C-alpha positions as CSV (number, residue, x, y, z in Angstrom):
1,M,17.1,-32.5,111.4
2,A,19.2,-30.0,109.6
3,S,19.5,-30.5,105.9
4,K,22.9,-30.4,104.0
5,R,23.8,-26.9,102.9
6,S,26.9,-24.7,102.5
7,G,27.8,-22.4,105.4
8,A,26.8,-24.9,108.1
9,T,27.7,-23.9,111.7
10,I,29.0,-25.8,114.6
11,K,25.5,-25.5,116.1
12,D,24.1,-27.2,113.0
13,V,26.5,-30.0,113.4
14,A,25.6,-30.5,117.1
15,Q,21.9,-30.6,116.2
16,E,22.5,-33.1,113.4
17,A,24.6,-35.3,115.7
18,G,22.3,-34.9,118.7
19,V,25.1,-33.8,120.9
20,A,26.3,-30.7,122.7
21,I,28.3,-28.0,120.9
22,G,31.2,-28.7,123.3
23,T,31.3,-32.3,122.1
24,V,31.6,-31.2,118.5
25,S,34.4,-28.8,119.5
26,K,36.3,-31.6,121.2
27,V,36.0,-33.8,118.1
28,I,37.2,-31.0,115.9
29,N,40.2,-30.3,118.1
30,G,41.2,-33.9,118.6
31,I,40.2,-34.1,122.2
32,P,39.0,-37.7,123.2
33,V,35.3,-38.3,123.5
34,G,33.2,-41.4,123.6
35,E,33.5,-43.5,120.4
36,D,29.8,-43.2,119.7
37,Y,29.8,-39.5,120.0
38,R,32.9,-39.2,117.7
39,I,31.3,-41.3,115.0
40,R,28.0,-39.3,115.2
41,V,29.8,-35.9,115.0
42,E,32.0,-37.0,112.1
43,K,29.0,-38.3,110.1
44,A,27.2,-34.9,110.8
45,I,30.3,-33.0,109.6
46,K,30.4,-35.0,106.4
47,K,26.7,-34.7,105.8
48,L,26.5,-31.0,106.3
49,D,29.8,-30.3,104.5
50,Y,31.0,-28.4,107.6
51,S,34.4,-26.8,107.6
52,V,36.2,-25.1,110.5
53,N,36.6,-21.4,110.3
54,V,40.4,-21.2,110.8
55,C,40.4,-17.4,111.4
56,A,37.7,-17.6,114.0
57,K,39.3,-20.5,115.6
58,G,42.6,-18.6,115.7
59,L,41.0,-15.7,117.4
60,R,39.7,-18.0,120.1
61,S,42.9,-20.0,120.6
62,N,45.5,-17.4,119.5
63,R,46.8,-20.0,117.1
64,T,46.1,-20.6,113.4
65,N,48.4,-23.5,112.6
66,M,49.9,-21.5,109.8
67,I,53.5,-20.7,109.2
68,A,54.6,-18.0,106.7
69,V,57.5,-18.8,104.4
70,M,59.2,-16.0,102.5
71,V,61.7,-16.6,99.6
72,P,62.9,-14.4,96.7
73,N,61.3,-16.6,94.0
74,L,60.4,-20.1,92.8
75,T,62.1,-19.9,89.4
76,N,65.5,-20.7,91.1
77,P,65.5,-24.5,91.5
78,F,67.2,-24.2,94.9
79,F,64.5,-22.0,96.3
80,A,61.8,-24.2,94.9
81,H,63.4,-27.3,96.4
82,L,63.8,-25.6,99.7
83,V,60.2,-24.5,99.8
84,D,59.1,-28.1,98.9
85,R,61.1,-29.5,101.9
86,I,59.8,-26.9,104.3
87,D,56.2,-27.5,103.2
88,R,56.6,-31.2,103.8
89,Q,57.9,-30.6,107.3
90,I,55.1,-28.2,108.0
91,M,52.4,-30.6,106.8
92,A,53.9,-33.4,108.8
93,R,53.1,-31.4,111.9
94,N,49.5,-30.6,110.8
95,Y,50.3,-27.0,110.0
96,K,49.7,-25.1,106.7
97,M,52.2,-23.0,104.8
98,L,51.5,-19.4,103.8
99,L,54.0,-18.7,100.9
100,Y,55.2,-15.3,99.8
101,T,57.7,-14.7,96.9
102,T,59.4,-11.3,97.1
103,D,61.8,-10.9,94.2
104,G,64.3,-9.8,96.9
105,E,62.6,-6.4,97.2
106,P,63.0,-5.0,100.7
107,R,59.8,-3.1,100.7
108,V,57.9,-6.1,99.4
109,E,59.4,-8.3,102.1
110,Q,58.4,-5.9,104.9
111,R,54.9,-5.6,103.5
112,Y,54.6,-9.4,103.5
113,V,55.9,-9.6,107.1
114,A,53.1,-7.2,108.1
115,M,50.5,-9.3,106.2
116,A,51.7,-12.5,107.9
117,E,51.3,-10.8,111.3
118,Q,47.7,-9.8,110.3
119,Q,47.0,-13.4,109.3
120,M,48.0,-14.4,112.9
121,V,50.6,-16.9,111.7
122,D,52.3,-19.1,114.3
123,G,55.8,-18.4,112.9
124,V,57.8,-16.9,110.0
125,I,60.6,-18.5,108.1
126,C,62.3,-16.0,105.8
127,L,65.1,-15.9,103.2
128,S,65.4,-12.1,103.1
129,Y,67.5,-9.6,101.2
130,N,66.5,-6.7,103.5
131,P,69.2,-5.9,106.0
132,K,66.7,-3.8,108.0
133,L,63.8,-6.2,108.0
134,H,61.7,-5.6,111.0
135,A,60.2,-8.9,112.4
136,P,57.2,-8.8,114.7
137,E,58.2,-9.4,118.3
138,N,55.1,-11.5,119.1
139,I,55.7,-14.1,116.3
140,P,58.6,-16.6,116.3
141,C,60.9,-15.9,113.3
142,V,63.8,-17.8,111.8
143,S,66.1,-16.6,109.1
144,I,67.9,-18.6,106.4
145,D,71.4,-17.5,105.4
146,R,71.1,-13.9,106.9
147,Y,71.7,-12.7,110.4
148,F,69.2,-10.2,111.8
149,G,70.2,-10.2,115.5
150,G,70.2,-12.4,118.5
151,K,66.4,-12.8,118.7
152,I,66.2,-14.3,115.2
153,P,68.3,-17.4,114.8
154,C,70.0,-17.9,111.4
155,V,70.0,-21.4,109.9
156,S,72.6,-21.9,107.2
157,S,74.8,-24.5,105.5
158,D,78.5,-24.6,106.2
159,N,79.3,-22.1,103.5
160,Y,82.9,-21.6,104.6
161,G,83.5,-25.3,104.8
162,G,81.9,-25.8,101.4
163,G,84.2,-23.3,99.7
164,Y,87.2,-25.0,101.4
165,L,86.0,-28.4,100.2
166,A,85.6,-27.2,96.6
167,A,89.2,-26.0,96.4
168,K,90.4,-29.2,98.0
169,K,88.5,-31.3,95.4
170,L,89.7,-29.3,92.5
171,A,93.3,-29.7,93.7
172,E,92.7,-33.4,94.4
173,N,91.7,-33.9,90.8
174,G,94.8,-32.1,89.4
175,G,93.8,-28.5,89.5
176,R,96.8,-26.2,89.8
177,Q,95.6,-22.7,88.8
178,L,92.2,-22.0,90.3
179,A,89.4,-19.4,90.0
180,C,86.4,-18.4,92.0
181,F,83.3,-16.8,90.4
182,R,80.7,-15.1,92.6
183,V,77.4,-13.2,92.1
184,G,75.2,-12.3,95.0
185,P,73.6,-9.5,97.1
186,R,75.5,-6.5,98.3
187,I,74.5,-7.0,101.9
188,P,76.6,-9.3,104.2
189,N,75.3,-12.8,104.3
190,E,76.4,-16.3,105.2
191,P,76.9,-17.5,101.5
192,D,79.6,-14.9,101.2
193,K,81.8,-17.2,103.3
194,R,82.0,-19.6,100.4
195,K,84.7,-17.5,98.7
196,D,86.5,-17.1,102.0
197,G,86.7,-20.8,102.5
198,F,87.9,-21.3,99.0
199,L,90.6,-18.7,99.4
200,H,91.8,-20.2,102.7
201,A,92.2,-23.6,101.1
202,C,94.1,-22.2,98.1
203,E,96.5,-20.3,100.5
204,E,96.9,-23.4,102.6
205,M,97.8,-25.5,99.6
206,G,100.0,-22.8,98.0
207,L,97.8,-22.7,94.8
208,P,97.4,-19.4,92.9
209,C,93.8,-18.3,92.4
210,V,91.9,-15.5,90.8
211,F,88.5,-14.0,91.7
212,K,85.6,-12.5,89.7
213,L,83.1,-11.2,92.2
214,E,80.0,-9.4,91.2
215,N,76.8,-8.1,92.8
216,D,73.3,-9.1,91.9
217,G,72.2,-7.1,88.8
218,A,75.5,-7.3,87.1
219,P,75.2,-8.5,83.5
220,Y,76.4,-12.1,82.9
221,S,78.6,-10.8,80.0
222,V,81.1,-9.6,82.6
223,F,82.0,-13.2,83.3
224,E,82.3,-14.1,79.6
225,D,84.6,-11.0,79.2
226,F,86.7,-12.3,82.2
227,L,87.0,-15.7,80.6
228,R,88.1,-14.2,77.2
229,E,90.7,-12.0,79.0
230,H,92.2,-15.1,80.6
231,M,92.3,-17.3,77.4
232,C,95.7,-18.4,76.2
233,G,96.2,-20.9,73.4
234,G,92.4,-21.7,73.3
235,K,92.2,-22.4,77.0
236,P,91.9,-20.3,80.2
237,D,95.0,-19.8,82.2
238,F,93.2,-21.6,85.1
239,D,92.2,-25.2,85.1
240,G,89.6,-25.3,88.0
241,I,86.7,-23.0,88.7
242,F,84.5,-22.7,91.8
243,C,81.2,-21.0,91.3
244,V,79.3,-20.0,94.4
245,T,76.0,-21.3,92.9
246,D,75.0,-24.1,90.6
247,H,73.2,-21.6,88.4
248,L,76.4,-19.7,87.8
249,A,78.3,-23.0,87.2
250,H,75.7,-24.0,84.6
251,R,76.2,-20.7,82.7
252,I,80.0,-20.8,83.0
253,R,80.0,-24.4,81.6
254,G,78.0,-23.3,78.6
255,S,80.2,-20.3,77.9
256,L,83.4,-22.4,78.1
257,Q,82.0,-25.0,75.7
258,T,80.9,-22.3,73.3
259,M,84.5,-21.1,73.3
260,G,85.7,-24.6,72.5
261,V,87.0,-25.3,76.0
262,R,86.4,-28.9,77.2
263,V,84.7,-29.5,80.6
264,P,86.2,-31.2,82.6
265,E,89.2,-32.2,80.4
266,D,90.5,-28.6,80.1
267,V,88.7,-26.9,83.0
268,Q,86.9,-28.4,85.9
269,I,83.9,-26.7,87.6
270,I,82.4,-27.1,91.0
271,G,79.1,-25.3,91.9
272,F,77.3,-24.9,95.2
273,D,73.7,-25.9,96.2
274,G,73.2,-29.4,95.0
275,I,70.7,-28.8,92.2
276,R,69.5,-31.8,90.3
277,N,68.2,-31.9,86.7
278,F,64.4,-32.0,86.7
279,G,64.5,-32.0,90.5
280,D,65.4,-35.7,91.1
281,L,67.8,-36.8,88.3
282,E,71.6,-36.4,88.1
283,Y,73.4,-33.3,89.5
284,D,73.5,-30.4,87.0
285,S,77.2,-30.0,87.8
286,S,79.7,-31.3,90.3
287,T,78.6,-29.4,93.4
288,I,78.7,-28.8,97.1
289,V,75.3,-30.1,98.3
290,Q,73.3,-28.2,100.9
291,P,71.3,-30.4,103.3
292,L,67.8,-29.3,102.4
293,E,66.0,-31.8,104.6
294,E,68.0,-30.7,107.6
295,L,67.6,-27.0,106.8
296,A,63.8,-27.4,106.5
297,E,63.4,-29.5,109.6
298,T,65.6,-27.2,111.7
299,C,63.7,-24.1,110.6
300,V,60.3,-25.6,111.3
301,N,61.3,-27.0,114.6
302,L,62.6,-23.6,115.7
303,V,59.5,-21.6,114.9
304,L,57.2,-24.3,116.5
305,D,59.3,-24.3,119.6
306,H,58.0,-20.7,120.1
307,R,61.3,-19.8,121.7
308,P,63.7,-19.2,118.8
309,E,65.4,-16.4,120.7
310,K,66.8,-19.2,123.0
311,A,68.5,-20.9,120.1
312,P,72.1,-20.2,119.0
313,S,72.3,-17.1,116.8
314,L,73.8,-19.2,114.0
315,I,73.0,-22.9,113.3
316,C,75.4,-24.3,110.7
317,L,74.7,-27.5,109.0
318,P,77.2,-29.8,107.2
319,V,77.6,-29.9,103.4
320,R,79.1,-32.6,101.1
321,Y,80.6,-32.9,97.7
322,A,78.7,-34.7,94.9
323,Y,80.1,-35.6,91.4
324,G,78.2,-34.2,88.4
325,E,80.4,-34.6,85.3
326,T,82.1,-31.2,85.5
327,T,85.1,-32.6,87.4
328,K,87.4,-35.5,86.6
329,N,86.0,-38.6,88.2
């Protein structure tokens, strides 16, 4: 009988169990065999410490049960929470996640896509900043928040509706002079619609609003300068602010409080994303919550369907408002 050692092969397992190699293969792949055979094979696998060579198995079956996920970073709580939900959906389907963080660099993103193709992944889920990202034609791909063409479906939250809802909530709580702060990538993307929805609601309600829109890389000081320019009698000349991310809302809140402005008594703030303190506690600010579970589930279902090109070019998921102490309750 074969002794326990590292590097055992499927042939060693078959000899240890006293069965054919084909029987071992069936047990490994979940194909029904006689109960006695299954028990013998599983005991042999455990005794020999045998592990399946995923790459070799992938070459034979043209599947590796791996999905590549590409995001800018994990320091942003929203990206970290999104990756966590995607990983849970992937694991629930007995797949594995291959994670790449790109810092939003187009060349890095393209290199990682090529690496994912070399790894023979079964699908790619990407949140990309590269408007010219080239996705492999032989691998199902799904994009989050950015449109890359009809063959790659884009999954996104209702950004326009979220901006519209934010303006309505600020007005509902007494806001009469509103402002919208935005920082984001230069390339067109779905989150840009947040400011459009906000503007539409303000125009519909006849409320004046001002905008401070900056691209990624702009120093945060430009927002502080904007706040100072609009101070009158120790308060800004607007009483409600919509920030297109919770991260920006957090910083604006800190700046206002440093200037002696009370939040929410003097100025109310609504962010966007639904970030919670320490991941599962109270919301960091009043916010428009993105449906992370539905986003993750939709993306994973699309890539595993292996026909994402048959899906709608844009799948828009509903958002909701959540109170987080930066608006009047």
